[in-house]
C-alpha positions as CSV (number, residue, x, y, z in Angstrom):
1,M,1.3,-61.8,-44.7
2,P,3.8,-59.1,-44.0
3,S,6.6,-60.2,-41.7
4,D,7.5,-56.6,-40.6
5,K,4.3,-55.6,-38.8
6,A,4.0,-51.9,-38.2
7,L,4.0,-51.4,-34.4
8,A,2.7,-48.2,-32.8
9,H,4.4,-47.5,-29.4
10,I,2.2,-45.4,-27.0
11,I,4.1,-43.6,-24.2
12,D,2.0,-41.8,-21.5
13,D,2.0,-41.8,-17.7
14,D,-1.8,-41.8,-17.7
15,D,-2.9,-45.5,-17.6
16,A,-6.5,-44.8,-18.7
17,L,-5.4,-42.7,-21.7
18,R,-2.8,-45.4,-22.7
19,D,-5.5,-48.1,-22.5
20,S,-8.0,-46.1,-24.5
21,L,-5.5,-45.3,-27.3
22,A,-4.3,-48.9,-27.4
23,F,-8.0,-50.1,-27.7
24,L,-8.6,-47.6,-30.5
25,L,-5.6,-48.5,-32.5
26,R,-6.1,-52.3,-32.1
27,T,-9.7,-51.8,-33.3
28,A,-8.2,-50.2,-36.4
29,K,-6.0,-53.3,-36.9
30,I,-2.8,-51.5,-35.8
31,E,-0.5,-53.4,-33.5
32,V,0.4,-51.6,-30.2
33,A,3.0,-51.6,-27.5
34,S,2.3,-49.5,-24.4
35,H,4.9,-47.9,-22.1
36,A,4.3,-45.9,-18.9
37,S,7.3,-43.6,-19.4
38,A,9.9,-42.6,-22.0
39,A,12.5,-44.5,-20.0
40,A,10.5,-47.7,-20.1
41,F,10.2,-47.3,-23.9
42,L,14.0,-46.8,-24.3
43,E,14.6,-49.9,-22.2
44,A,12.4,-51.9,-24.5
45,L,14.1,-50.5,-27.7
46,P,16.7,-53.1,-28.4
47,G,15.0,-55.5,-30.8
48,A,11.7,-53.7,-30.8
49,T,9.8,-53.3,-34.0
50,L,9.5,-49.6,-34.7
51,G,6.5,-48.3,-36.7
52,C,5.8,-45.0,-35.0
53,V,5.7,-43.5,-31.5
54,I,2.8,-41.6,-29.9
55,T,3.9,-39.7,-26.8
56,D,2.7,-37.0,-24.4
57,V,4.8,-33.9,-24.5
58,R,4.6,-33.5,-20.7
59,M,5.6,-36.5,-18.6
60,P,7.4,-37.0,-15.3
61,G,11.1,-37.6,-15.8
62,M,11.8,-37.6,-19.5
63,S,9.5,-35.4,-21.5
64,G,8.4,-36.0,-25.1
65,I,10.9,-33.5,-26.3
66,D,13.7,-35.1,-24.3
67,L,12.8,-38.4,-25.9
68,L,13.0,-36.9,-29.4
69,R,16.5,-35.6,-28.6
70,R,17.5,-39.0,-27.2
71,L,16.3,-40.9,-30.3
72,K,18.3,-38.4,-32.4
73,E,21.4,-39.0,-30.3
74,L,20.9,-42.8,-30.7
75,N,20.5,-42.2,-34.5
76,I,17.1,-44.0,-34.4
77,S,14.7,-42.8,-37.1
78,V,11.1,-43.3,-36.2
79,P,8.1,-41.0,-36.8
80,V,7.0,-39.5,-33.5
81,I,3.5,-38.0,-32.8
82,I,3.4,-35.6,-29.9
83,M,0.2,-35.3,-27.8
84,T,-0.2,-31.9,-26.2
85,G,-2.6,-30.2,-23.8
86,H,-4.4,-26.9,-24.7
87,G,-1.9,-24.0,-24.4
88,D,1.1,-26.2,-25.1
89,V,1.4,-25.3,-28.8
90,P,4.8,-23.6,-28.4
91,L,6.1,-26.9,-26.8
92,A,4.6,-28.9,-29.7
93,V,6.2,-26.6,-32.3
94,E,9.5,-27.0,-30.5
95,A,9.0,-30.8,-30.7
96,M,8.5,-30.5,-34.5
97,K,11.7,-28.6,-34.8
98,V,13.5,-31.4,-32.9
99,G,11.9,-33.9,-35.4
100,A,8.3,-34.8,-34.4
101,A,6.2,-35.9,-37.3
102,D,3.0,-34.4,-36.0
103,F,1.3,-33.0,-32.9
104,L,-2.3,-33.4,-31.7
105,E,-4.0,-31.1,-29.3
106,K,-6.1,-32.8,-26.6
107,P,-8.9,-33.6,-26.7
108,F,-8.6,-34.9,-30.3
109,D,-11.0,-36.8,-32.5
110,D,-10.4,-40.6,-32.8
111,E,-10.2,-40.3,-36.6
112,V,-7.6,-37.5,-36.4
113,L,-5.4,-39.7,-34.3
114,L,-5.8,-42.7,-36.6
115,A,-5.1,-40.6,-39.7
116,S,-1.9,-39.2,-38.0
117,V,-0.8,-42.7,-37.0
118,R,-1.4,-44.1,-40.5
119,A,0.5,-41.2,-42.1
120,A,3.4,-41.8,-39.6
121,L,3.5,-45.5,-40.5
122,R,3.6,-44.7,-44.2
123,Q,6.3,-42.1,-43.6
124,R,9.0,-44.9,-43.3
125,D,8.3,-45.6,-47.0
126,G,7.9,-42.0,-48.1
127,E,11.5,-40.8,-48.6
128,A,11.1,-40.7,-52.4
129,R,8.1,-38.4,-52.2
130,R,9.9,-35.8,-50.1
131,H,11.7,-34.0,-53.0
132,V,8.4,-33.6,-54.8
133,E,6.6,-32.4,-51.7
134,R,9.4,-29.8,-51.0
135,A,9.1,-28.4,-54.5
136,E,5.3,-28.1,-54.1
137,I,5.7,-26.3,-50.7
138,E,8.2,-23.9,-52.1
139,A,5.9,-23.0,-55.0
140,K,3.1,-22.3,-52.5
141,L,5.4,-20.2,-50.3
142,A,6.5,-18.2,-53.3
143,A,2.8,-17.1,-53.8
144,L,2.6,-15.6,-50.3
145,S,2.8,-11.9,-49.7
146,N,5.6,-10.5,-47.4
147,R,3.1,-10.0,-44.6
148,E,1.7,-13.5,-44.9
149,R,5.3,-14.8,-44.7
150,D,5.8,-12.6,-41.5
151,V,2.7,-14.2,-39.9
152,L,3.8,-17.7,-40.9
153,G,7.2,-17.0,-39.3
154,G,5.5,-16.1,-36.1
155,L,3.3,-19.2,-36.1
156,V,6.4,-21.4,-36.8
157,A,8.1,-19.7,-33.8
158,G,5.1,-20.9,-31.7
159,R,3.8,-17.4,-31.0
160,A,0.1,-16.7,-30.2
161,N,-1.9,-14.4,-32.5
162,K,-1.7,-11.6,-30.0
163,Q,2.1,-11.8,-29.8
164,I,2.4,-11.9,-33.6
165,A,0.1,-8.8,-33.8
166,F,2.2,-6.9,-31.3
167,D,5.4,-7.9,-33.1
168,L,4.1,-6.8,-36.5
169,G,2.2,-3.7,-35.2
170,I,-1.2,-4.9,-36.5
171,S,-4.4,-6.0,-34.8
172,P,-5.0,-9.6,-33.7
173,R,-8.1,-9.7,-36.0
174,T,-5.8,-8.8,-38.9
175,V,-3.5,-11.7,-37.9
176,E,-6.5,-14.0,-37.9
177,I,-7.3,-12.9,-41.5
178,Y,-3.7,-13.5,-42.6
179,R,-3.7,-16.9,-40.8
180,A,-6.9,-17.9,-42.7
181,N,-5.3,-16.8,-46.0
182,L,-2.2,-18.8,-45.2
183,M,-4.1,-21.9,-44.5
184,N,-6.0,-21.5,-47.7
185,K,-2.9,-20.6,-49.9
186,M,-0.8,-23.4,-48.4
187,Q,-3.7,-25.9,-48.5
188,A,-3.0,-26.7,-44.9
189,G,-5.7,-28.7,-43.0
190,S,-4.4,-27.7,-39.6
191,L,-1.8,-25.6,-37.8
192,S,0.4,-28.7,-37.5
193,D,0.2,-29.1,-41.3
194,L,1.3,-25.5,-41.8
195,V,4.2,-25.8,-39.3
196,R,5.3,-29.1,-40.9
197,M,5.3,-27.5,-44.4
198,A,7.4,-24.5,-43.2
199,L,9.9,-26.7,-41.4
200,T,10.2,-29.0,-44.5
201,V,11.7,-26.1,-46.4
202,G,13.8,-24.9,-43.5
203,M,11.8,-22.0,-42.1
204,G,12.2,-21.3,-38.4
205,G,14.7,-23.9,-37.6
206,S,16.8,-21.7,-35.4
207,D,14.2,-19.5,-33.6
């Protein structure tokens, strides 16, 4: 039996959501600790087992992004999954630039959350694979057209299709076509995937 049990920390000010996520994870045999705020989580940090963190991006007091920055200041390396409401994608992209491992738009499917948590728990052991992954991403990026790279840059900056279309002087429908091509060429399963890949190779870090 492993002595270092992976522990998922859920941080959300919504009691019902916290309880439902905890139930879901425990059903999937993932150990859980719940916290009503980022401050409560930080208080519990000394001596806590860290597998991954699941936190809402918007919370009273310290937000999910504030928490990411604080963990970075404390030099604590733990995969963080950000939960975001519809329309908060720019905030989620900002969170990924600060170091979030993934973001999930509410409402999300149970299986999507479980897959994200399992990936985050594996991330701790995945440093050796990162060099290979980076090379694969760079090869895919090299196959993109200049316009596809422009659209990707807009997405990584957290811009909506309409804004990207305006910036590039093309129609929103054309942006949708480029976006679909991007997802296909980069073999991305979601916008989060696409953003993560771009950030892995250093795209958009300063926007």
